[in-house]
C-alpha positions as CSV (number, residue, x, y, z in Angstrom):
1,X,0.0,0.0,0.0
2,X,1.1,3.6,-0.8
3,X,1.0,4.7,2.8
4,X,3.1,1.9,4.0
5,X,5.7,2.6,1.3
6,X,5.8,6.3,2.3
7,X,6.1,5.4,5.9
8,X,9.0,3.1,5.2
9,X,10.8,5.7,3.1
10,X,10.4,8.2,5.9
11,X,11.7,5.8,8.5
12,X,14.7,4.9,6.4
13,X,15.4,8.7,5.9
14,X,15.3,9.2,9.7
15,X,17.7,6.3,10.3
16,X,20.1,7.7,7.7
17,X,20.0,11.2,9.2
18,X,20.3,10.1,12.8
19,X,23.1,7.6,12.3
20,X,20.9,4.6,13.2
21,X,20.9,3.4,9.6
22,X,23.9,1.2,10.1
23,X,21.7,-1.0,12.4
24,X,20.0,-2.3,9.3
25,X,23.1,-2.8,7.1
26,X,26.3,-4.7,7.5
27,X,29.2,-4.5,5.1
28,X,27.1,-2.4,2.7
29,X,24.4,-5.1,2.3
30,X,21.0,-5.3,3.8
31,X,20.9,-7.6,6.7
32,X,18.5,-10.6,6.3
33,X,16.8,-10.3,9.6
34,X,13.2,-9.8,10.5
35,X,11.8,-6.3,11.1
36,X,11.2,-7.4,14.7
37,X,14.9,-8.3,15.0
38,X,15.9,-4.8,13.8
39,X,13.6,-3.0,16.2
40,X,14.3,-5.1,19.4
41,X,17.7,-3.5,20.3
42,X,16.3,0.0,19.8
43,X,13.2,-0.8,21.9
44,X,15.4,-2.4,24.5
45,X,17.5,0.7,25.0
46,X,14.5,3.1,24.9
47,X,12.7,0.9,27.6
48,X,15.9,0.8,29.7
49,X,16.3,4.6,29.6
50,X,12.7,5.0,30.9
51,X,13.4,2.5,33.7
52,X,16.8,4.0,34.6
53,X,15.3,7.5,34.8
54,X,13.6,6.4,38.0
55,X,17.0,6.0,39.8
56,X,16.9,9.4,41.4
57,X,13.4,8.8,42.9
58,X,14.7,5.7,44.7
59,X,17.9,7.3,45.8
60,X,16.2,10.5,47.1
61,X,13.2,8.7,48.6
62,X,15.0,6.0,50.7
63,X,16.8,6.8,54.0
64,X,19.9,4.7,53.5
65,X,23.4,6.0,53.5
66,X,25.1,6.4,50.1
67,X,27.1,3.2,50.5
68,X,24.2,1.1,51.7
69,X,22.1,2.5,48.8
70,X,24.8,1.6,46.4
71,X,24.9,-1.9,47.8
72,X,21.1,-2.3,47.3
73,X,21.6,-1.2,43.7
74,X,24.5,-3.5,43.0
75,X,24.1,-6.6,45.3
76,X,20.6,-7.4,44.0
77,X,21.5,-7.7,40.3
78,X,24.8,-9.4,41.3
79,X,22.9,-12.2,43.2
80,X,20.2,-12.5,40.5
81,X,22.8,-12.9,37.7
82,X,25.1,-15.1,39.7
83,X,23.4,-18.4,38.8
84,X,23.8,-17.6,35.1
85,X,27.5,-16.9,35.5
86,X,27.9,-20.2,37.4
87,X,26.0,-22.1,34.7
88,X,28.1,-20.6,31.9
89,X,31.4,-21.3,33.8
90,X,32.4,-17.6,34.0
91,X,32.0,-17.0,37.7
92,X,35.7,-16.0,38.0
93,X,35.9,-14.4,34.6
94,X,36.2,-15.6,31.0
95,X,39.7,-16.9,30.1
96,X,41.7,-14.2,28.5
97,X,39.4,-11.5,29.8
98,X,39.5,-11.9,33.5
99,X,41.7,-8.8,34.2
100,X,39.6,-6.5,32.0
101,X,36.3,-7.7,33.4
102,X,37.3,-7.3,37.0
103,X,38.9,-3.9,36.4
104,X,35.7,-2.8,34.7
105,X,33.7,-4.2,37.6
106,X,35.8,-2.3,40.2
107,X,35.6,0.9,38.2
108,X,31.8,0.5,37.9
109,X,31.5,0.0,41.7
110,X,33.3,3.3,42.2
111,X,31.2,5.0,39.6
112,X,27.9,3.8,41.2
113,X,28.9,5.1,44.6
114,X,29.6,8.5,43.0
115,X,26.4,8.3,41.1
116,X,24.3,7.7,44.3
117,X,26.2,10.5,46.2
118,X,25.5,13.0,43.4
119,X,21.8,12.3,43.3
120,X,21.7,12.8,47.1
121,X,23.4,16.1,46.8
122,X,21.8,17.8,43.8
123,X,18.5,17.7,41.8
124,X,17.5,14.9,39.5
125,X,17.5,17.1,36.5
126,X,21.0,18.5,37.1
127,X,22.5,15.0,38.0
128,X,21.1,13.2,34.9
129,X,22.2,16.0,32.5
130,X,25.7,16.0,33.9
131,X,25.8,12.2,33.6
132,X,25.4,12.6,29.8
133,X,28.7,14.4,29.6
134,X,30.1,10.9,29.3
135,X,30.3,10.9,25.4
136,X,32.5,14.1,25.7
137,X,34.8,12.3,28.1
138,X,34.9,9.2,25.8
139,X,36.0,11.5,23.0
140,X,38.8,12.9,25.1
141,X,39.9,9.5,26.4
142,X,40.2,8.1,22.9
143,X,42.2,11.2,21.7
144,X,44.6,10.7,24.6
145,X,44.8,6.9,24.1
146,X,45.6,7.4,20.4
147,X,47.9,10.3,21.1
148,X,46.1,12.5,18.6
149,X,45.4,16.2,19.1
150,X,41.8,17.3,19.3
151,X,40.5,18.6,16.0
152,X,38.5,21.8,15.7
153,X,35.2,19.9,15.5
154,X,36.0,18.0,18.8
155,X,37.0,21.2,20.6
156,X,33.8,22.7,19.3
157,X,31.5,20.0,20.8
158,X,33.4,20.1,24.0
159,X,32.8,23.9,24.3
160,X,29.1,23.5,23.4
161,X,28.6,21.0,26.3
162,X,30.6,23.1,28.8
163,X,28.7,26.2,27.8
164,X,25.5,24.2,28.4
165,X,26.6,23.5,31.9
166,X,27.2,27.2,32.5
167,X,23.8,28.1,31.0
168,X,22.0,25.6,33.2
169,X,23.2,27.5,36.3
170,X,22.6,31.1,35.1
171,X,19.4,31.4,37.2
172,X,21.6,30.8,40.3
173,X,23.9,33.7,39.4
174,X,26.7,31.1,39.6
175,X,26.1,31.1,43.4
176,X,25.6,27.3,43.6
177,X,24.9,25.9,47.1
178,X,27.6,23.8,48.5
179,X,25.4,20.7,48.1
180,X,24.7,21.4,44.4
181,X,28.3,22.2,43.7
182,X,29.6,19.0,45.3
183,X,26.8,17.0,43.6
184,X,27.6,18.4,40.2
185,X,31.4,17.8,40.7
186,X,30.8,14.2,41.8
187,X,28.5,13.4,38.9
188,X,31.0,14.8,36.4
189,X,33.6,12.4,37.8
190,X,31.0,9.6,37.6
191,X,30.3,10.5,34.0
192,X,34.0,10.2,33.2
193,X,34.3,6.8,34.8
194,X,31.1,5.7,32.9
195,X,32.7,6.7,29.6
196,X,35.6,4.3,30.4
197,X,33.4,1.4,31.5
198,X,30.9,1.8,28.6
199,X,33.7,1.2,26.2
200,X,35.0,-1.7,28.3
201,X,31.7,-3.5,28.6
202,X,30.9,-2.9,24.9
203,X,34.1,-4.8,24.1
204,X,33.3,-7.5,26.6
205,X,29.8,-8.1,25.1
206,X,31.5,-9.6,22.0
207,X,32.4,-12.6,24.1
208,X,30.1,-12.5,27.2
209,X,26.4,-12.9,27.4
210,X,24.3,-10.0,28.5
211,X,23.2,-11.4,31.8
212,X,26.8,-12.4,32.6
213,X,27.9,-8.9,31.8
214,X,25.3,-7.7,34.4
215,X,27.0,-10.0,36.9
216,X,30.5,-8.6,36.2
217,X,29.2,-5.1,36.2
218,X,27.9,-5.4,39.7
219,X,30.3,-8.0,41.2
220,X,32.9,-5.8,42.8
221,X,30.4,-3.3,44.2
222,X,27.9,-5.9,45.2
223,X,30.5,-7.7,47.4
224,X,32.5,-4.7,48.8
225,X,29.5,-2.6,49.8
226,X,27.4,-5.4,51.2
227,X,28.8,-5.2,54.8
228,X,27.7,-1.5,55.0
229,X,24.2,-2.5,54.0
230,X,24.1,-5.3,56.5
231,X,25.1,-2.8,59.3
232,X,22.1,-0.6,58.5
233,X,19.5,-3.4,58.1
234,X,18.6,-3.8,61.8
235,X,17.4,-0.2,62.0
236,X,15.7,-0.1,58.6
237,X,12.0,-0.5,57.9
238,X,11.1,-3.7,55.9
239,X,9.3,-1.5,53.3
240,X,12.4,0.5,52.7
241,X,14.6,-2.6,52.3
242,X,12.0,-4.0,49.9
243,X,12.0,-0.8,47.8
244,X,15.8,-0.7,47.8
245,X,15.9,-4.3,46.5
246,X,13.2,-3.3,43.9
247,X,15.5,-0.6,42.8
248,X,18.3,-3.1,42.2
249,X,16.0,-5.5,40.4
250,X,14.3,-2.9,38.1
251,X,17.2,-0.7,37.3
252,X,20.3,-2.9,38.0
253,X,19.1,-6.2,36.6
254,X,16.2,-5.5,34.1
255,X,17.3,-2.0,33.1
256,X,20.9,-2.8,32.4
257,X,20.0,-6.2,31.0
258,X,18.1,-4.4,28.4
259,X,20.9,-1.9,27.9
260,X,23.5,-4.6,27.3
261,X,21.1,-6.4,24.9
262,X,20.9,-3.2,22.9
263,X,24.6,-2.3,23.3
264,X,25.6,-5.7,22.0
265,X,23.7,-5.2,18.8
266,X,24.2,-1.5,18.2
267,X,27.3,0.6,17.7
268,X,28.2,2.7,20.8
269,X,27.1,5.8,18.9
270,X,23.6,4.3,18.2
271,X,23.3,3.2,21.9
272,X,24.4,6.6,23.1
273,X,22.0,8.5,20.8
274,X,19.1,6.4,22.0
275,X,20.0,6.7,25.6
276,X,19.6,10.4,25.7
277,X,15.9,9.9,26.1
278,X,16.7,9.3,29.8
279,X,17.3,13.0,30.2
280,X,13.7,14.2,29.6
281,X,12.3,11.2,31.5
282,X,14.4,12.0,34.6
283,X,13.7,15.7,34.4
284,X,10.0,15.1,34.1
285,X,10.1,12.6,37.0
286,X,11.8,15.2,39.2
287,X,9.2,17.8,38.3
288,X,6.2,15.5,38.9
289,X,7.3,13.6,42.0
290,X,9.8,15.8,43.7
291,X,8.5,19.2,42.8
292,X,11.7,20.3,41.1
293,X,11.5,23.4,38.9
294,X,12.7,23.9,35.3
295,X,13.6,27.4,34.1
296,X,14.1,28.5,30.5
297,X,17.9,28.7,30.9
298,X,18.0,25.2,32.4
299,X,16.1,23.9,29.4
300,X,18.5,25.7,27.1
301,X,21.5,24.3,29.0
302,X,20.0,20.8,28.8
303,X,19.7,21.1,25.0
304,X,23.2,22.3,24.7
305,X,24.7,19.5,26.8
306,X,22.7,16.8,25.1
307,X,23.4,18.3,21.7
308,X,27.1,18.5,22.3
309,X,27.3,15.0,23.7
310,X,25.3,13.7,20.7
311,X,27.7,15.3,18.3
312,X,30.6,13.9,20.3
313,X,29.2,10.4,19.9
314,X,28.8,11.0,16.2
315,X,32.4,12.1,15.9
316,X,33.5,9.0,17.8
317,X,31.6,6.8,15.4
318,X,33.4,8.3,12.3
319,X,36.9,7.0,11.8
320,X,39.3,8.7,9.4
321,X,37.5,7.3,6.4
322,X,34.3,9.0,7.5
323,X,32.4,5.7,7.5
324,X,30.3,4.8,10.5
325,X,31.8,2.3,13.0
326,X,30.4,-1.2,13.0
327,X,29.0,-2.8,16.1
């Protein structure tokens, strides 16, 4: 039918424009997979971002310390994914990848602690926007690793995002409260570490199943932070413990299970481009459930940060030949 053909042409045009087109091609040839197979990784990432946008609500709503909250977030998915790692014989890492997996796990444990601290100190909207500076950091890390100077385009997107952070805080007259300043600083460090671990887990997914990647992602933090949670359990309400475990289940196990499913089948650029939907979800959740405000300059700053990060992801996906990277 004509309307179906027109819709298909429009969809293909958007994929080409956005950089998602490579999802449907490999080596210049159309992939012989079902339409459902093409859409599933995209739907998985979009669903995961909606789920992960709720993180701030759990962190701000539960009375646990930052370390205990991090334990709830990491120990739950670690225990849920443990049987799979045992069954697949990778409990202590996959041969040839053990060091990389456990380094990534340790880094992610540190990142999650910073992530929780940041949400406790600053607003949901501010925290999640600063988290999405990670593509900028990934661009910088790759330039340092390859010992190549930043080109004009890379410097440009870096300045766009940094200017966005400044614009976001214009309504404060740059007089951030101590809490907001520390929260922002901690989240920026967390975003940097996330940039490193995203690349590491993307590489690991070539050899490790998604659920086992969830296991390694949470192994170090799930074990190290558990004693701090146990110390707080006697004085905690059962409902609060249940909600904390739910946070770990929904975000840590289901949310990141979906993220790794999509990340395994998409390029890192495609994953990053889709994951930006977490920003409006989290900002909206903060407004609806926590009464957070949103000024015009904050909205403009958010657009600048997300736009700059999106362009950074695009630059990372374009090697010297100008061709998009392959998953």
